[in-house]
C-alpha positions as CSV (number, residue, x, y, z in Angstrom):
1,M,-83.3,-295.8,-66.2
2,I,-86.9,-294.6,-66.3
3,E,-87.7,-290.9,-66.2
4,E,-90.8,-288.8,-66.7
5,I,-90.5,-285.7,-69.0
6,I,-93.3,-283.1,-68.9
7,Y,-93.6,-280.4,-71.5
8,I,-96.1,-278.1,-73.3
9,S,-96.7,-279.7,-76.7
10,A,-99.4,-277.3,-78.0
11,F,-100.0,-273.7,-77.4
12,N,-102.8,-272.2,-79.5
13,V,-103.9,-268.5,-79.3
14,N,-107.6,-268.2,-80.3
15,P,-109.1,-265.0,-81.9
16,D,-111.0,-264.2,-78.6
17,G,-107.7,-264.2,-76.6
18,T,-108.2,-267.6,-75.0
19,I,-105.2,-270.0,-75.1
20,G,-105.5,-273.7,-75.7
21,I,-102.8,-275.7,-73.9
22,R,-101.8,-279.4,-74.3
23,Q,-99.2,-280.7,-71.8
24,T,-97.5,-284.0,-72.6
25,T,-96.0,-286.4,-70.1
26,D,-93.6,-288.9,-71.6
27,V,-92.3,-291.9,-69.8
28,V,-88.8,-292.6,-71.1
29,K,-86.8,-295.8,-70.6
30,D,-83.2,-295.9,-71.7
31,G,-83.8,-292.9,-74.1
32,V,-86.9,-294.4,-75.7
33,V,-90.4,-293.1,-75.0
34,I,-92.5,-296.0,-73.8
35,A,-95.7,-294.2,-72.9
36,S,-97.2,-290.7,-73.2
37,S,-100.2,-289.1,-71.7
38,Y,-101.9,-285.7,-72.4
39,W,-103.6,-283.0,-70.3
40,R,-105.5,-280.2,-72.0
41,T,-107.0,-276.9,-70.8
42,V,-108.1,-273.5,-72.1
43,L,-107.0,-270.4,-70.4
44,A,-109.3,-267.4,-70.4
45,V,-107.9,-263.9,-70.9
46,N,-105.8,-263.0,-67.8
47,D,-106.6,-266.4,-66.3
48,P,-105.3,-266.6,-62.7
49,S,-104.2,-270.2,-63.1
50,A,-101.8,-269.3,-66.0
51,D,-98.8,-268.9,-63.7
52,T,-99.4,-272.4,-62.2
53,I,-99.8,-274.0,-65.7
54,L,-97.3,-272.1,-67.7
55,G,-94.8,-271.0,-65.0
56,V,-93.8,-267.5,-64.0
57,D,-91.5,-265.7,-66.4
58,T,-91.2,-268.6,-68.9
59,F,-91.3,-268.6,-72.6
60,Y,-95.0,-269.6,-72.8
61,G,-95.9,-267.5,-69.8
62,N,-94.5,-264.4,-71.5
63,I,-96.3,-265.2,-74.7
64,A,-99.6,-265.5,-72.8
65,A,-99.0,-262.2,-70.9
66,Y,-98.2,-260.4,-74.2
67,T,-101.2,-261.9,-76.0
68,W,-103.5,-260.8,-73.2
69,S,-101.9,-257.3,-73.1
70,I,-103.0,-256.7,-76.7
71,A,-106.2,-258.7,-76.7
72,P,-109.4,-256.7,-77.5
73,E,-111.7,-256.1,-74.7
74,P,-114.6,-258.7,-74.6
75,V,-117.8,-257.5,-76.0
76,A,-120.6,-257.3,-73.4
77,E,-123.7,-259.4,-74.1
78,P,-126.7,-257.2,-74.9
79,A,-129.2,-256.9,-72.1
80,E,-132.6,-258.5,-72.8
């Protein structure tokens, strides 16, 4: 039997509040991984696509929400 398993394999919170995500897709045949592919993205603070990528009320979704609730406000660029 061949199946596809998709999971988050990296979740990195950066000092500026952004979150680096790596999603892995494994193709498994008879319990053995025969192929893997990766998809990466970086979520900005309060990124509207977070629910689509991490899911609503999931482990990683809750970590992102908490991280962004305590993240410092971004510093405005000085006007020239």
